[in-house]
VEXZA-915475 format. One line per 8 residues: number of its first residue (from 1); for each residue x, y, z of C-alpha. Coordinates in pm, 1 decimal. Layout:
! VEXZA-915475
NUM> X,Y,Z | ...
This chain:
! VEXZA-915475
1> -366.9,-2232.9,206.1 | -485.0,-1905.9,367.4 | -363.7,-1709.8,65.8 | -564.2,-1940.0,-163.8 | -880.4,-1884.5,40.3 | -836.3,-1507.2,29.8 | -800.5,-1514.4,-348.0 | -1099.1,-1741.9,-386.6
9> -1324.3,-1518.6,-181.4 | -1240.1,-1228.6,-406.5 | -1292.1,-1375.7,-752.9 | -1610.7,-1180.6,-823.5 | -1498.7,-878.9,-619.3 | -1206.6,-858.3,-860.6 | -1449.4,-829.9,-1153.3 | -1667.9,-573.6,-980.1
17> -1379.2,-345.8,-883.8 | -1247.6,-357.3,-1239.0 | -1591.5,-281.8,-1380.7 | -1616.6,37.8,-1177.3 | -1263.6,138.9,-1274.5 | -1313.8,105.6,-1649.7 | -1674.4,220.9,-1650.9 | -1584.6,539.0,-1468.7
25> -1295.5,605.2,-1704.1 | -1510.4,607.4,-2015.8 | -1783.8,806.5,-1842.3 | -1560.7,1091.9,-1734.4 | -1364.7,1110.1,-2058.5 | -1676.7,1131.1,-2275.9 | -1921.3,1334.2,-2068.3 | -1903.5,1712.3,-2120.1
33> -1857.5,1898.1,-1794.8 | -2054.5,2221.1,-1732.4 | -1861.2,2551.2,-1720.7 | -1711.5,2605.8,-1373.7 | -1857.7,2870.8,-1147.7 | -1619.6,3132.5,-1001.8 | -1615.8,2943.4,-672.8 | -1523.6,2620.2,-850.7
41> -1262.3,2777.3,-1078.6 | -974.0,2721.2,-840.4 | -1064.6,2353.4,-805.9 | -1076.4,2315.4,-1185.1 | -725.2,2454.9,-1211.4 | -564.0,2246.5,-937.4 | -734.7,1909.7,-990.1 | -581.4,1829.3,-1332.4
49> -235.2,1896.1,-1191.5 | -300.6,1648.7,-911.3 | -422.6,1387.6,-1157.4 | -127.2,1444.7,-1387.8 | 108.3,1393.9,-1096.2 | -54.9,1060.1,-1015.0 | -32.5,950.6,-1377.7 | 334.0,1048.1,-1397.6
57> 409.9,843.4,-1087.0 | 209.6,544.2,-1213.1 | 382.2,559.1,-1551.9 | 698.4,450.8,-1374.2 | 524.5,148.9,-1215.5 | 581.2,-186.9,-1383.0 | 384.1,-506.3,-1333.4 | 603.0,-623.2,-1046.3
65> 553.4,-295.0,-858.9 | 182.2,-262.0,-930.2 | 54.4,-450.8,-624.9 | 197.0,-199.0,-378.9 | 79.2,91.7,-593.1 | -277.4,-43.3,-610.8 | -287.4,-103.3,-235.3 | -180.9,256.0,-176.6
73> -435.1,405.1,-418.0 | -709.5,175.9,-286.3 | -725.1,389.0,27.5 | -876.1,659.8,-192.1 | -1126.1,425.7,-355.2 | -1309.6,319.2,-41.7 | -1285.8,346.4,334.3 | -1435.1,-0.6,368.8
81> -1184.7,-202.8,576.1 | -1237.2,-522.1,379.7 | -1104.6,-376.9,55.5 | -753.6,-328.1,191.1 | -762.5,-673.8,346.4 | -866.3,-840.8,21.9 | -599.4,-660.5,-179.9 | -323.7,-831.4,17.6
89> -322.6,-1099.9,-249.1 | -31.2,-1100.7,-495.8 | -36.3,-1034.1,-872.6 | -355.5,-830.2,-845.9 | -368.4,-708.8,-1206.0 | -301.0,-1052.1,-1354.7 | -568.0,-1213.3,-1135.3 | -819.3,-936.2,-1210.9
97> -763.5,-984.1,-1582.0 | -780.5,-1364.2,-1572.9 | -1101.9,-1361.9,-1366.7 | -1271.0,-1123.5,-1612.2 | -1162.6,-1335.5,-1908.3 | -1301.8,-1652.5,-1751.5 | -1634.3,-1492.1,-1663.2 | -1665.1,-1344.6,-2012.3
105> -1642.6,-1701.2,-2142.7 | -1897.0,-1829.9,-1891.0 | -1631.9,-2017.3,-1697.8 | -1555.4,-2039.2,-1330.5 | -1243.3,-1850.7,-1222.9 | -1127.7,-2165.5,-1039.7 | -830.5,-2213.2,-1265.8 | -673.3,-1886.1,-1159.6
113> -806.2,-1853.9,-803.8 | -863.4,-2220.0,-713.5 | -1220.5,-2163.7,-592.9 | -1458.1,-1887.5,-488.7 | -1527.7,-1986.6,-130.3 | -1643.2,-1764.3,160.4 | -1531.0,-1828.4,514.8 | -1850.4,-2007.0,613.8
121> -1984.0,-2319.4,446.1 | -2270.6,-2356.0,200.9 | -2587.0,-2459.3,384.7 | -2916.6,-2622.0,296.1 | -3239.3,-2654.2,495.2 | -3526.4,-2903.4,485.6 | -3873.8,-2795.6,377.1 | -4082.5,-3105.7,427.3
129> -3921.0,-3366.1,204.0 | -3727.0,-3111.4,0.1 | -3388.7,-2948.0,45.9 | -3354.9,-2577.4,-25.9 | -3060.0,-2338.9,-25.1 | -3054.8,-2182.3,320.8 | -3085.7,-1800.8,296.8 | -2797.1,-1781.4,543.5
137> -2576.0,-1896.8,257.6 | -2663.3,-1581.1,65.2 | -2553.2,-1350.1,344.6 | -2200.0,-1486.6,316.0 | -2159.0,-1264.8,11.6 | -2289.6,-940.9,163.8 | -1935.3,-806.8,223.7 | -1858.0,-831.3,-149.6
145> -2162.4,-621.1,-236.3 | -2092.6,-374.8,45.5 | -1740.3,-312.3,-81.8 | -1861.0,-275.6,-439.7 | -2117.9,-13.0,-342.9 | -1865.1,175.8,-130.2 | -1618.4,234.2,-415.6 | -1548.4,591.0,-526.9
153> -1578.4,598.1,-906.1 | -1352.1,898.0,-956.8 | -1074.3,732.0,-758.6 | -1116.5,419.3,-968.8 | -1090.2,629.5,-1282.6 | -754.8,765.3,-1171.7 | -627.6,415.1,-1098.4 | -735.6,280.4,-1435.1
161> -594.9,573.0,-1631.1 | -255.4,519.0,-1477.7 | -247.0,138.9,-1504.2 | -447.2,64.8,-1820.2 | -135.5,-45.7,-2013.9 | -63.6,-304.9,-1745.7 | -412.8,-455.1,-1772.9 | -360.9,-483.5,-2147.2
169> -17.8,-638.5,-2086.7 | -172.9,-897.1,-1855.7 | -431.9,-974.3,-2121.2 | -159.3,-1031.9,-2380.4 | 7.2,-1273.3,-2139.5 | -313.4,-1477.9,-2138.0 | -271.8,-1534.1,-2511.2 | -462.0,-1241.1,-2662.0
177> -191.7,-1037.8,-2837.7 | -427.9,-823.8,-3043.8 | -747.3,-830.0,-2836.7 | -897.8,-532.7,-2653.6 | -955.0,-602.5,-2285.6 | -1246.5,-355.9,-2279.0 | -1443.2,-577.1,-2518.1 | -1384.0,-876.1,-2292.5
185> -1500.9,-676.4,-1992.2 | -1825.1,-593.6,-2172.5 | -1880.8,-962.2,-2253.0 | -1829.7,-1042.9,-1884.6 | -2087.9,-782.7,-1784.3 | -2341.5,-920.2,-2032.4 | -2279.0,-1272.4,-1905.6 | -2363.5,-1171.7,-1549.0
193> -2664.5,-964.0,-1654.9 | -2818.8,-1280.6,-1800.3 | -2832.5,-1436.8,-1453.5 | -3193.0,-1462.2,-1328.3 | -3309.0,-1304.8,-1003.5 | -3482.7,-1600.1,-839.0 | -3790.9,-1489.7,-645.2 | -3857.3,-1807.6,-450.5
201> -3667.5,-2084.8,-274.0 | -3420.3,-2285.9,-477.4 | -3467.2,-2659.0,-431.5 | -3156.4,-2874.3,-455.3 | -3071.1,-3241.2,-458.6 | -2765.1,-3417.9,-332.0 | -2540.3,-3553.4,-605.4 | -2225.1,-3761.7,-568.5
209> -2000.1,-3480.9,-442.0 | -2219.6,-3169.0,-417.0 | -2570.6,-3028.9,-461.8 | -2749.8,-2967.5,-791.6 | -3053.3,-2746.1,-851.5 | -3365.5,-2935.8,-951.8 | -3475.0,-2655.8,-1185.8 | -3309.4,-2732.4,-1521.8
217> -3308.5,-2362.3,-1620.4 | -3091.4,-2279.8,-1320.4 | -2876.9,-2590.2,-1338.9 | -2793.8,-2515.8,-1702.2 | -2658.1,-2168.2,-1625.9 | -2290.1,-2111.9,-1691.1 | -2049.5,-2156.6,-1402.0 | -1993.5,-1780.5,-1389.8
225> -2368.2,-1718.7,-1362.2 | -2402.2,-1979.8,-1089.4 | -2136.6,-1799.4,-887.7 | -2348.0,-1484.6,-901.0 | -2671.9,-1675.2,-836.5 | -2526.6,-1811.5,-510.9 | -2513.1,-1457.0,-374.1 | -2891.6,-1454.3,-336.6
233> -3164.9,-1252.3,-509.9 | -3112.1,-922.2,-327.3 | -2739.6,-921.1,-393.9 | -2786.3,-1032.0,-755.2 | -3029.6,-745.2,-817.5 | -2798.8,-487.8,-654.7 | -2495.3,-604.6,-850.1 | -2683.0,-616.6,-1179.9
241> -2815.2,-265.0,-1131.5 | -2458.0,-140.1,-1096.2 | -2335.4,-348.4,-1389.6 | -2616.1,-216.0,-1610.5 | -2526.4,142.5,-1522.8 | -2158.9,81.6,-1598.8 | -2240.1,-90.8,-1928.4 | -2438.0,211.6,-2045.3
249> -2147.3,437.0,-1951.2 | -1925.0,210.9,-2159.2 | -2145.6,309.5,-2455.4 | -2308.7,-31.6,-2477.9 | -2646.5,33.3,-2647.7 | -2935.2,-30.9,-2414.0 | -3092.4,-273.5,-2658.6 | -2786.2,-499.6,-2614.7
257> -2834.1,-523.7,-2239.9 | -3036.1,-822.0,-2116.7 | -3348.8,-706.5,-1936.8 | -3377.0,-792.4,-1565.2 | -3490.4,-1153.5,-1550.1 | -3707.7,-1228.5,-1245.7 | -3774.5,-1598.8,-1227.6 | -3967.2,-1841.0,-1009.9
265> -3772.6,-2163.1,-976.3 | -3934.2,-2502.4,-1017.5 | -3958.4,-2698.1,-695.2 | -3969.8,-3054.1,-829.3 | -3742.8,-3250.0,-1060.3 | -3852.9,-3281.9,-1420.3
């Protein structure tokens, strides 16, 4: 049960880590670097050898060995203590890939990770006769955003370069023998960028087994978008800013990117 909770808490973290990995890869392989200065020349000579060594080691890693390899390399991606803790889950690459595929299709990653559920419970508060989402509920997701921001893009690039064939292998296992996982990642980014940043309180009503938002625009969002919405407006804006940057580095034309959508939610049922 504890393992299931850990996986659930990391459903969107999985997407965000993978976004930085792939985004950084395409950025560094396509951007022209300036000529090195004499002081930097030694670094330019030694760094490729270090990267080649990592790639040679990773080339010997198969899917079954990849968890331990990722946990080792993760120490170079971020010093944030939560990252190492979250990567204790098993079958990391397969779960990363499945979560991205679900989000790209607007679905909840429940099927692969059971549920995305922080340690503390969802809370509502009363405002007169209305129920609103308690802002405390948003802060439950702060650690996810903190880890995302702390990631070192260059370290993620190295990890992706070495393990890209395994991500594609995991995608084939999902039933996409000829599909490019990069294209699915881009669809997932676009799906999350369409999530509105809600500027006011979100009013909810009690249904049979959970709460529903009284604003039909919000209630009709995809399950993937609702997962992001539950992180709160500040976290949504921070995540979308990073996703937009990565999408541009993936050579997605700016005109294809949904513009930031700031929205004032309706406070009564219609």
